[in-house]
C-alpha angles and dihedrals in degrees: 000000000000114000121214124219118263120231127077116000110197126203120204098206122191089209089069104027127061121221088247091061097033100104094038092052092046090051091048093053091053094042087055091058107262111174094205133019124206124196109217124178108157114201094014120122119251092254091058092046090050092052092050092048094046091054090056099038097085090052092048090051091049093051093039092236118149113241119222124193118213114230100328108106092173091057094048091052091054093056123072111254095345117154131216134232119199134188130217091267095046134075111326116248093244093058093039093053092046090054096040096047124219100295105063129081117257124188134183135202119228127191106176142033089259092054091047089054090050090051091050088056091051100054088117087066103032131070093199141337135217127224120208168312086279092181133013110289136192089214090068106014094168094060119096110231113249093206131215096293095071090047091049091049092048094050090048089059089065097224118214090235132047120280121210125200113220141174131068093358116153135164087266094057098033094094092060090049094051091050087071090066095246114151099196126063133181122200124173117170099031097064096030095053094045111097086223098053093163092053093046091049091049090054090054091047095049094049095045093048091045092054093068103023 
C-alpha cells in the first residue's frame, strides 16, 4: 500500500473556510509546508465536494502535495491519484480499498483503544490512521477527547504505517503532543483561522520536523 509522508497534515475544511477564500487558504496551507491536504466539506453533496476539490487539485499538483478526500469515495475516484479518508461510521476499509485499488492513499479515524487495535490489524489495507480527538475540538464537539495517553500507547506500539494525532491541537498544545513521539499531526482551526495561514502552518511544520530531526 502507498505510504504518505509524516509531518503536518492539513485539512481544508468548508466549515471554517468560505468559498471566496477557498483557493487562497488551500495555497497558504501548501506554501506553509503541509505534507498532505484533505478536502473536508461535511454535509455537502458530492457534486459540491467535487467542485471544491477540483479547484484545489492544480495547486496540489504544483506543490506535489497528495490530495485526500474526506468520506466521498465517488469524488476521490473522479480525481487523478486522490486518496480517501474514512471515519468509523463511513465506508469500511475493506470496501474502500477494494474500490480504490492498491495505489491510492487510504486513511482511517480512530477514537478508542479498540479502534486503534482494529486499525493495527488493517495495515495491509490502510496507508495511515489518525488518533483523536486528543483535546476537545469545535470541529467534532460531540466526541469525547481520548487524551495523550492513548496517543502515547499507540506510538509505543510502533505501527507499520504512519499515525497522525488530531483534534483540538494548536500551537499552544503542540509541544505536549510531540512529547508522545508521534511524527504526524493534524490541526484544523488554528492555521485556518489565522490571517497568516501560511505562517501558522510553517510554525507547525518546523516544530514537528524539529522534534525528530
